[in-house]
N, C-alpha and C positions, 0 to 999 in steps of 0.2 A: 454450288457455292451458296452461302447463306447471306442474308441481308445485313444491314448496318445494325449494330447493337442498340437496344433500347436504353433509355436512361441518360445519364450524363456522359455522352460520348462526344468528346471534342477531338476531331480528326487531326492527327499530327503525322508527320513523316514516319516517326518511329512506330506509332500504333499501327499505321497502315502496313508497314513492313512486317511487324509481328503477326498481324492478321493474315497477310499473304503467305508467310512462312508456315503458319499453322495449317492453313488450308492446303498447302502443298504436301503436307506430311501424310504418310499412310499410317492410319491407326493413331493410337495415343502417343503423346510425346511430352517430355518434361520441359520446364522453363529453361533449364541449363542446356538441353539439346537444341532448343530453338535459338538460344543465345549463340551457341557455337556455330550453328548454320548461318545465322544472320551475319556474324562477324566474318565467316569464311566467304560470304557473298559481298563483303565490303561495306556492309551497313554498320554505321557507327551508332550503336545502341548499347546501353549498359544493362546489366542483369536486372537491376531494380525496375526499370521501365517495362521489361519483359514480364516480370512478375505482376506489376500493377495492371498491365494491359490484360493479362490472362484473368486476373481477379475481376476486373471490370466486365470482361466477356462472360465470365461465370455468373456474376451477379445479374447480368442482363439476360441470362438464359440462352446465350448463344454458343456455349460450349458445354460438353459433358466432361466431368472430372471423375477419375477413379484414383485410388491409391495403390501403388505397387506393394510388394511384400515388405519393403523397408519403410513404408508410410509416405513415400514421395508422391506428390500430386502429379498426375498425368492428364493431359488435355487433348481433346479433339473437337472439331466443329460439330455442333448439334445438327443432325439431319433435319430437313424441312418438315418431316412428319412429327418432330418434337422429341421430348424427353425419352431416353432409352436407358436400358440397363445392359451391362456387359459382363461377360465372363472374361477375366483377364488372365492370360497365361503367365504364370509366375516367373518362368525362366527366360522365355523369349520376348515377353511383354507384348505379344500380339493380343488382339482382342476379338471377341465374337459377340455380336448383339444377340440377346436372348429374348424369347417371348416373355413378356412381363405383365400380361393382362391381369393375371391374378393379383400381383403386387399392387397394380394401379387400382383395382377394385377394392382391395383391402385398405389402401390409403384413403380412398374416397369414403369408405365406410367409417374409418376412424375419424375423419373430419366431420362427417354427419353426426355421429354419436357423441363426440366431445363438444361440438359447437365451435370448434376452431375453424379458422378460415385461412385460405391460401397456405395449406399445409405442404411443406416441402419434405422430401425424403431422399435418402441415399441407401442404395443396396450394393454391397460389395461382394462379388463372387470371384474367386480365383482358383486356379488349379494348374496342373502340369499337363500339357498337351501330349499326344501320343509320340510325336517326333522327339520332343525333349526327353520324355521318359525312356524311349528306346535308346537315344544317345547316351543317357546317363547309365542305363543298365549295361550297355555295350562297354562303357568305360570301366565299370566295376568288374566285368568278366576278366579283363586282362590284368587286374591287380591281385 
């Protein structure tokens, strides 16, 4: 599990519940999915505070965010070793961390050459995994 978010984090019951629910998830999840899980667990929290908490966690560098094929933001706690890049499976929404040393070197070089500081970047990779592809092709065979 990761530490308390940096920045303006005022601990509330709802924020703690969102943080705990996010940490309990396998892989990336949406604000709506978190909200449904929290409500099912009896936590009284609106969707807006869920979004606000996730935005605060993202701003503080405590979560990684990717967009699914529809553009929806999906979140997961950032590992202790820091910023990562993921290959997101478009159909099943599972994710796989990918080696991104080359991307990180490129971003550092852009920062150095341009004179910009604290450069942030986002890299989105998505595809269809073998299991989803096989299932899709098997479904087409019968039609």
